[in-house]
Each structure stands twice: as C-alpha cells, then as structure tokens.
C-alpha positions, 0 to 999 in steps of 0.5 A, a space after each residue: 500500500 502506497 503512503 505519503 512520506 512526511 519528515 519531522 523537522 529534525 529529520 529534515 535537519 538530519 538530511 541537510 546535515 548529510 547533504 554535503 556527503 553526497 548521500 542525499 540521492 540514496 536517502 531519497 531513493 530509500 524514502 521513495 521506497 518507503 512511500 511505495 511500500 508503506 508498512 512492508 518497507 524496512 524492518 520492525 523495531 523492538 524494545 522502546 521503539 515497538 511500532 516503528 520500523 527501520 530502513 537501511 541505506 548504503 552499506 547498511 551503515 545508515 538508518 531511517 527510522 519511521 512509523 506508518 499510520 495505515 489509517 492515514 496512509 502516512 509514513 512519518 520519518 523520525 530519524 535519518 542517521 548513522 547506526 554505528 553507535 546506536 545513537 540513531 535509535 536513542 535519538 529516535 526514542 527521544 523524538 518518537 515521544 514528540 512525533 505525534 504532535 510534531 509538524 511534518 514536511 512532505 517528501 517533495 518539500 524536503 527535496 526542494 529544500 535540500 536540492 537547492 544551492 548551498 545557500 538554500 540548503 543552509 537556509 532550509 537547515 536553519 528553518 527546520 532547526 528553529 521549527 524543531 525547538 
C-alpha cells in the first residue's frame, strides 16, 4: 500500500546535515521506497521503539527510522542517521515521544529544500532547526 512520506523537522535537519556527503540521492531513493511500500518497507523495531520500523541505506551503515499510520496512509520519518553507535535509535526514542504532535514536511518539500544551492540548503537547515525547538 502506497503512503505519503512526511519528515519531522529534525529529520529534515538530519538530511541537510548529510547533504554535503553526497548521500542525499540514496536517502531519497530509500524514502521513495518507503512511500511505495508503506508498512512492508524496512524492518520492525523492538524494545522502546515497538511500532516503528527501520530502513537501511548504503552499506547498511545508515538508518531511517519511521512509523506508518495505515489509517492515514502516512509514513512519518523520525530519524535519518548513522547506526554505528546506536545513537540513531536513542535519538529516535527521544523524538518518537514528540512525533505525534510534531509538524511534518512532505517528501517533495524536503527535496526542494535540500536540492537547492548551498545557500538554500543552509537556509532550509536553519528553518527546520528553529521549527524543531
């Protein structure tokens, strides 16, 4: 079942932080996969993140943590980060508590924010950091 992908502001900042690394394309490719497959995308998480899922990016070094609401047909992206020290899962737990009430940005809007010039990406990062506070 296809879903609409939305990113909380902190997840947009995560993407913006990776913009200079050349990883945007693989991240957006995986976000589109989540959009196409919804609840079937990624793998379920356990422990403190029951109900959330993870998708791996690259050589399994990167994670996208998300939740799918089948009633609304929306996948909410909570964290996009490095899995090396499990910090992305700790951050996901912190953000998950607030994600229900968080404003979210559509996948298309996020792409427009981050595929601009370096100056436009910097402005987008600043805007989303302010909104995340």
